[in-house]
C-alpha positions, 0 to 999 in steps of 0.5 A, spaced: 721 596 595 723 598 588 723 593 582 731 594 582 731 592 589 726 586 588 731 583 582 737 584 587 734 580 592 732 575 587 739 574 584 742 574 591 737 568 593 738 565 587 746 565 588 745 563 595 741 557 593 746 555 587 752 555 592 748 551 597 746 546 592 754 546 589 757 545 596 751 539 598 753 536 591 760 536 592 759 533 599 755 527 596 761 526 591 766 525 597 769 518 596 768 512 601 774 509 599 780 511 594 785 505 597 790 511 599 796 507 601 797 512 606 790 511 610 789 505 614 786 499 611 779 496 614 778 491 609 778 483 611 779 478 606 776 471 607 773 465 603 768 460 604 773 456 608 770 459 614 764 454 613 768 448 610 769 450 602 775 450 598 775 456 594 782 460 595 785 466 593 788 473 596 787 480 596 792 485 595 793 493 594 796 496 588 797 502 584 796 502 576 798 509 573 794 514 578 789 509 581 790 506 587 786 499 588 785 493 591 785 486 587 781 480 589 783 474 586 783 467 586 779 460 584 772 460 586 769 453 587 762 450 589 765 444 592 764 442 599 758 447 599 762 453 598 763 458 593 766 465 594 772 469 596 771 476 599 773 482 601 769 486 606 769 493 609 766 494 616 763 501 617 765 505 623 760 510 622 753 509 619 750 513 613 744 517 614 737 515 610 739 519 604 744 515 600 741 512 594 746 508 591 753 506 590 758 507 585 765 503 584 771 504 579 772 497 577 776 493 572 777 485 571 777 479 567 770 480 564 767 476 569 761 478 573 762 480 581 758 482 586 757 487 592 754 484 598 751 489 603 750 487 610 745 491 615 743 491 622 738 486 620 743 481 617 744 477 623 746 470 620 752 469 616 749 467 610 744 473 610 746 479 605 743 484 600 747 483 593 747 486 586 752 484 581 756 488 576 760 486 570 768 487 569 772 489 563 780 490 562 779 497 562 777 501 568 769 503 568 765 506 573 759 503 575 753 505 579 748 501 583 742 504 586 740 501 593 733 499 591 737 494 586 740 490 591 736 483 592 735 480 599 738 473 600 732 471 604 725 472 604 726 474 612 729 480 610 726 487 608 725 488 601 730 494 600 736 497 604 735 502 609 741 506 608 742 508 615 742 500 617 748 499 613 754 496 617 759 493 611 760 492 604 763 487 600 766 485 594 765 478 592 767 473 587 761 468 588 756 462 586 760 458 581 766 455 579 771 460 576 777 464 576 776 471 579 780 477 578 777 484 580 780 491 581 776 496 585 780 503 585 774 508 588 767 507 592 762 512 593 756 512 596 751 517 592 745 521 594 
């Protein structure tokens, strides 16, 4: 094989690998949720009222400029052993084990909010993995690695196995406050 043929072979291999990497990267960036009004909505809203709490609120879908979003708002109260309002999306399909984290485009009232993840191991209603994020009045993208999520009890695994994820929740939680958070995009990244 001539030097020229070796060079062409190397160049072809490089281009094929580069093309594959770009396509794989694009597939990773496919959104999990963009709150498109033309697609079905698999989000459920609930409060601590399911266990006797007195928090109140609502969730609704809206549009701001080119961004579709879901808004979670209300009053979180720790009275009567309560302390949360939540929207949750149950997964119909499961992820592979290559998911490294979650990315959200959010805005809000400057308060701290949480992402709750439930897995095949979170059998009881009060079991979950959580990570917090802070909002501002302007849209911003936050990224949280799965290994940053904390288990709610010592009976759960220390880290989340992405193939075991069964639902994701956006939650106002744990303290008395007025909640208002918008989410316009959710991605799981590799």
